[in-house]
N, C-alpha and C positions, 0 to 999 in steps of 0.2 A: 241814238246815232246822230251825227250832224253833218248828212249828208247833202252836197249841193244840189243834187238832183231831187224835184219835189215828188216826182213819181216813186223813187225810190226810197225817199223818207217816209211815205207814208204806206208801205208796202210791208205787211205781215208776211214774211216768208213762210212758207211750208204749213200755212193756216189749216189747210184742208187736213193733212196729215195729223196735227195736233187734236183736232176733233174725233179721231178715231183711236180708241184704247190699244189695238194692235199695235200701235208704234210709240215705243217709249219716250217720254217728253225730254228726259236727261239726253237722250240720245238725238232727237229732233233738234234740243238746242245747239248740238254739236254741228249740226246741218245747217241750221240757222247762221251760225259763226262762220260757217264756210262761204256762205252766199254774202255775208257781209264783208267778210274781207275780200272777195271778188270784187265787190262794188267799191271797195276802199282802193282798191290796186286800180282799179278802173279809173277812178277820180285822180288818182295820185300820177300814174303814168300816162293817161290818155291816149291810149292806142291810135293811132293814125290810120289805119286800115284794118280788114278783116284777120289777115294774117297775124297781125300784133293782137288783136281780142283774143283769137283762138289760142294763142300762147297763154293768155291769162285763164280762160275758159277751161283749158286742158289740165292745167296745174290744180283748179278747183274741183275738176272731175275726179283727178286721181286723189283727192283729200276725201272725195265721197267713196272711192273705192275702199279707202282704208276703214271707212265707217261700217261697211257691210258686215264684216265679222262680228261688228259688236252689237248689230242688231241681229244677228243669226244667234249670238251667244244669250241673247234678252228673250229669245222666241219670237222674234220678228224676221221680218226681210223685206229687201226692195223688191216686192211683187209687183204687179203692174200698176196698181193705183200708185204707189211710191215712185216708181220710175216715170210715169208721166206726169206727176207732180213737181219732181226735181227736174225733169227736163223742161216743163214749162217754167220753171223759176228762171233757168238759165235763158231760155227765150224771151221771158220778160224782162232779165238784165240786159239783155242785149239791144233789145227794141228802145228801153229807156234811156240807154246810152248812144241812140243814133244809129243802131247797126240793125234796122229792121230788116236788111237784106241777108242776114247771117242764116247759115243753114242750121237749121234745128238739129241735125244729127251731128255735124262736124264741131257744135259747141261743145258736145260731149262725147266726141269721138273714142276717147280713151278709156270709156266707162267698162266696168266690168259686171254690171247690173241690167 
């Protein structure tokens, strides 16, 4: 992926979850794609403030909400480790794009997991 942000370009999203067989790789790939699209949108739209960033992160969170049923159908779920890892990735993305003052809970406020 050709990101303009070096921190993001070098990031392996959801890396810790890939190391755990409890989480199916093909579904983690979908989660990783959501995070990549979030970064692409941030780079394309360049949100001017936290409110604009939250619009983007909330849309990505809704996409993760849609994945939860697929994880459950595969015998997995967004349990504590997964929730913390996914939330941490949103926090990383916000910080990497200059929004270090973002509220970690607000980044993923519409989550169902």
